[in-house]
C-alpha positions in Angstrom: -3.1 -18.6 13.9 -0.6 -16.1 14.7 -2.2 -12.4 16.4 -1.5 -9.1 14.4 -2.8 -5.6 15.3 -6.2 -5.7 17.6 -6.4 -8.7 18.8 -7.7 -9.6 14.8 -6.0 -13.6 14.0 -4.2 -14.8 10.7 -3.4 -17.8 8.8 -0.5 -19.6 9.3 0.7 -17.7 6.2 2.3 -14.6 7.6 0.4 -12.3 5.1 -1.0 -9.5 7.0 -2.5 -6.4 4.8 -2.8 -2.4 6.1 -4.8 -0.2 4.5 -3.1 2.9 3.9 -3.7 6.9 2.5 -0.8 9.4 1.2 -1.9 13.2 1.9 0.4 15.3 -0.3 2.0 15.7 -3.6 0.5 12.6 -4.7 -1.8 13.1 -7.7 -0.3 13.6 -10.6 3.4 13.3 -10.7 3.4 9.2 -11.0 2.9 8.4 -7.5 0.6 5.0 -8.5 2.7 3.6 -10.8 6.1 4.2 -8.7 3.1 2.4 -6.0 2.6 -0.6 -8.1 6.3 -0.7 -9.4 7.6 -1.0 -6.0 5.0 -3.5 -5.2 5.5 -6.0 -7.6 9.7 -5.4 -6.7 8.7 -6.4 -3.3 6.2 -9.2 -3.6 3.5 -7.2 -2.5 -0.5 -7.6 -3.9 -3.4 -5.3 -3.4 -4.1 -2.1 -5.2 -3.7 2.2 -5.6 -5.9 4.2 -6.5 -6.5 8.1 -6.5 -9.5 9.9 -4.7 -11.6 12.8 -5.5 -9.4 14.5 -2.4 -6.8 14.5 -3.6 -5.3 11.7 -1.2 -4.4 8.0 -2.3 -5.5 5.1 -1.1 -3.9 1.9 -1.1 -4.8 -2.2 0.4 -1.4 -3.3 0.3 -0.8 -7.3 1.5 2.5 -9.3 1.5 5.2 -9.9 4.4 5.0 -7.5 7.2 8.8 -6.5 6.1 8.1 -6.5 2.4 5.4 -3.7 3.9 7.2 -1.7 6.1 9.6 -1.3 3.3 7.1 -0.3 1.1 5.0 2.5 3.5 9.2 3.1 3.6 9.9 3.6 0.1 7.2 5.5 -0.7 7.5 8.5 2.2 11.6 7.8 0.6 11.2 8.1 -3.2 14.6 8.0 -5.4 15.7 11.3 -6.4 13.9 13.4 -8.9 10.7 11.7 -8.4 8.2 14.6 -7.7 6.8 12.5 -5.5 5.9 14.2 -1.9 3.9 11.9 0.5 3.3 14.8 4.0 1.6 11.7 5.6 1.0 8.2 5.2 -1.7 6.6 7.5 -1.6 3.4 8.3 -4.2 0.4 9.3 -4.6 -3.7 9.3 -7.1 -4.7 8.2 -8.1 -8.2 6.9 -6.4 -10.1 4.3 -7.7 -11.5 1.4 -7.6 -15.3 0.1 -5.8 -15.9 -3.2 -4.9 -11.8 -4.4 -2.5 -11.9 -7.2 -0.8 -9.3 -8.2 -1.2 -5.7 -7.0 -3.1 -3.0 -9.9 -4.3 0.7 -10.2 -8.2 1.1 -9.1 -10.5 3.5 -10.3 -12.4 5.8 -7.3 -16.7 4.3 -7.7 -15.2 1.2 -10.1 
């Protein structure tokens, strides 16, 4: 078993999972669609959803380098996208075995 932040152990697959919370101009600007497309390109799994307070919550799983790339590109979207991430908080959580795909979820479902 490998150790991850906080001393938790994970399986030998090297997969990590993070809960992320994005604040800023992240609703009504295509953020969830951008995150889903980016996750697909990086081979990540998980979900993204709007929260009632105007933030966007995500759980993202994959190789550590993929999660770093994902977080970087969320904070630095391509020119022309109206997305502006003022703050992106991240914390490691337990991986979900066998998860496939990255979906756009709805709050409360």
